C-alpha positions in Angstrom: 14.8 -149.6 18.8 18.0 -149.0 20.5 20.0 -150.3 23.1 21.7 -147.4 25.0 23.3 -146.8 28.5 21.8 -143.6 30.1 22.5 -141.2 33.1 19.6 -138.9 34.1 19.0 -135.9 32.2 20.2 -132.1 33.2 17.0 -131.4 34.2 16.9 -134.8 36.4 19.7 -134.0 38.3 18.7 -130.5 38.9 15.6 -131.7 40.7 17.3 -134.5 42.0 19.8 -132.4 43.4 17.4 -129.5 44.7 15.2 -132.5 46.3 18.0 -133.9 48.3 18.5 -130.4 49.7 14.8 -129.0 50.3 12.5 -131.9 50.1 11.4 -133.6 53.4 10.4 -137.3 53.5 6.6 -136.1 54.2 6.9 -134.7 50.7 8.3 -138.0 49.3 5.5 -139.7 50.7 3.1 -137.5 49.8 4.0 -138.2 46.2 4.5 -141.8 46.5 0.6 -141.8 48.0 -0.5 -140.1 44.6 1.1 -142.9 42.5 -0.9 -145.4 44.8 -3.8 -143.6 44.7 -3.6 -143.4 40.8 -2.9 -147.0 40.5 -5.3 -148.2 42.8 -7.9 -145.8 41.1 -7.4 -147.1 37.5 -6.4 -150.5 38.0 -8.4 -151.7 41.2 -6.7 -152.8 44.5 -6.0 -156.2 44.0 -1.6 -156.4 43.2 -2.3 -159.8 41.6 -3.9 -158.1 38.6 -2.5 -154.3 39.0 1.3 -154.6 38.3 1.2 -150.7 38.7 0.0 -150.7 41.8 2.8 -153.1 43.3 5.4 -151.4 41.8 4.2 -148.1 43.6 3.5 -150.4 46.7 7.2 -151.5 46.1 8.8 -148.0 45.6 6.6 -146.9 49.3 8.3 -149.8 51.0 12.1 -149.1 49.5 11.8 -145.5 51.3 10.3 -147.0 54.6 6.9 -145.7 54.0 4.3 -146.7 56.4 2.1 -149.3 56.1 -0.9 -147.1 57.1 0.2 -144.4 54.6 -0.1 -147.0 51.8 -3.1 -148.6 52.9 -4.8 -145.2 53.2 -4.2 -144.4 50.0 -5.6 -147.5 48.5 -8.8 -146.9 50.8 -9.2 -143.5 49.5 -8.8 -144.3 45.5 -11.9 -146.7 46.5 -13.7 -144.7 48.5 -17.2 -143.1 47.9 -15.4 -139.8 48.0 -13.3 -140.5 44.9 -15.6 -142.6 42.8 -16.6 -139.5 40.6 -12.8 -138.7 40.7 -11.5 -138.6 36.9 -7.9 -138.2 35.2 -7.7 -134.8 33.9 -4.4 -133.5 31.7 -3.8 -129.5 31.6 -1.2 -128.1 29.2 0.2 -124.3 29.6 3.5 -122.2 28.7 5.8 -121.5 32.2 8.5 -119.2 32.2 11.2 -119.2 29.6 8.8 -120.8 26.9 9.0 -124.0 28.6 5.9 -126.2 28.1 4.4 -128.0 31.0 1.8 -131.2 30.9 0.1 -131.5 34.2 -1.6 -135.0 35.1 -4.3 -134.4 37.7 -6.9 -136.7 39.4 -10.0 -134.8 40.6 -13.8 -134.7 41.4 -14.1 -130.9 40.8 -12.3 -129.9 37.7 -13.6 -126.2 38.4 -11.6 -126.0 41.8 -8.6 -127.7 39.9 -8.6 -125.3 36.9 -8.8 -122.4 39.3 -6.0 -123.5 41.2 -3.6 -124.2 38.1 -4.6 -120.8 36.5 -3.5 -119.2 39.8 0.2 -121.1 39.6 0.2 -119.9 35.9 -1.0 -116.4 36.5 1.9 -115.7 39.6 4.7 -117.6 37.0 3.5 -115.2 34.1 2.7 -118.1 32.4 -0.4 -119.5 30.6 -2.6 -122.2 30.1 -2.7 -122.9 26.4 -2.4 -126.2 24.2 1.4 -127.6 24.1 0.7 -131.4 23.8 2.1 -131.6 20.4 5.7 -130.8 21.9 5.4 -134.4 23.6 4.7 -138.1 22.8 2.7 -140.2 25.6 4.9 -142.9 26.2 4.9 -146.0 28.5 8.2 -146.4 30.9 9.0 -149.2 33.1 12.0 -149.5 35.4 12.9 -153.0 36.3 15.9 -155.1 37.5 17.0 -158.4 36.9 16.4 -159.9 39.8 17.7 -163.7 40.3 17.5 -164.2 36.6 21.3 -163.6 35.7 20.3 -162.0 32.6 22.4 -159.8 30.9 21.6 -156.5 29.3 21.8 -158.2 25.9 19.0 -160.5 27.2 16.8 -157.9 28.5 17.4 -156.0 25.1 16.0 -159.4 23.2 13.1 -159.9 25.6 12.1 -156.2 25.6 12.2 -156.0 21.4 10.1 -159.0 21.7 7.6 -157.7 24.1 7.1 -154.8 21.8 9.3 -151.7 23.2 10.8 -149.1 21.6 13.8 -148.1 23.3 15.5 -149.7 26.2 18.7 -148.5 28.4 20.6 -148.8 31.3 20.7 -146.7 34.3 23.1 -145.6 36.5 21.8 -147.3 39.4 22.0 -150.7 37.7 18.2 -150.8 36.4 17.1 -150.9 33.2 14.5 -148.6 31.7 12.1 -149.6 28.8 9.9 -146.9 26.7 7.4 -148.7 25.0 3.7 -147.4 23.1 1.7 -145.9 26.2 -1.3 -148.5 25.0 1.6 -151.3 25.1 2.6 -150.5 28.8 0.8 -153.3 30.2 1.2 -155.9 27.6 5.1 -155.2 27.9 5.5 -154.6 31.9 3.5 -158.7 32.0 6.0 -160.0 29.4 8.7 -158.8 31.5 7.8 -159.6 35.1 5.5 -162.6 34.2 7.8 -164.1 31.7 11.0 -163.1 31.9 10.9 -162.8 35.6 12.3 -159.7 35.8 11.6 -157.7 39.1 9.4 -154.5 38.2 10.7 -151.3 39.8 8.2 -148.9 38.6 5.9 -148.0 35.5 3.8 -145.3 34.4 2.7 -143.5 31.5 4.8 -140.5 30.7 5.2 -137.6 28.4 8.6 -137.0 26.6 9.2 -134.1 24.6 9.9 -134.2 21.0 10.5 -130.3 21.3 13.1 -129.4 23.7 13.5 -125.7 25.2 16.7 -124.2 25.8 17.4 -122.8 29.3 20.5 -122.4 31.5 21.0 -124.1 34.7 19.6 -121.0 36.8 16.7 -120.6 34.8 16.0 -124.7 35.3 16.5 -124.7 39.1 13.7 -122.0 39.3 11.6 -123.7 37.3 12.4 -126.9 39.5 11.1 -124.8 42.3 7.8 -124.0 39.9 7.1 -127.3 39.7 7.6 -128.7 42.9 4.9 -125.6 43.6 2.6 -127.2 41.4 3.0 -130.9 42.0 1.9 -129.6 45.9 -1.1 -129.2 44.9 -3.7 -131.8 46.3 -5.2 -132.6 42.7 -2.0 -132.7 40.7 -0.5 -135.9 40.2 3.0 -134.9 38.1 3.9 -132.1 36.0 6.2 -132.9 33.0 8.3 -130.3 31.2 10.3 -130.2 27.8 13.6 -129.5 29.5 16.6 -132.1 28.4 
């Protein structure tokens, strides 16, 4: 494991820049609602026992998401409508040979596959296995809160908790990467034992093979990814761009 200083990747900056220009607040709320929905579906509605849900709700409050929206997402996750919903991951190749991992929560796989296949056809891509180009990991963003801890303190705590990598981000927060199977264990150690403030936690797909494309191509792909993520069943899209 190594301690590193990290800014956002080129891909992250392109999406952030595009989002600042194009994405309305309602779309941001929709994305966070999906995070809340997934967290509540997988871990229950009690934030005392569901750290991922607690982090998602905190994020919602930070962007002034209405309380009704938060409660509606939690209620939907525990409703009869979603009792048969399941998490499904689809894979494919988009333009310029970029690999895409698409996380979904659906109660109708046929509907979801049909909608995704339509998206891939429109971008001249194909739904095909690309999972070998990614590693599934756990990711946690946290801040020191009132602990007064230094980055070295956080680094040591993260090592002891079983993390693989730690980075200081531009906004003063710290990012921890761990084995996906240890996400809850590492989060609990940092939040409950060390007292750090968990800002967000998630399972993610980190590429081990990167596609080489230019900024113009990356901006085109960002538009495609945003379009896919607007589908009701889609939670998040990952791609192998640096």
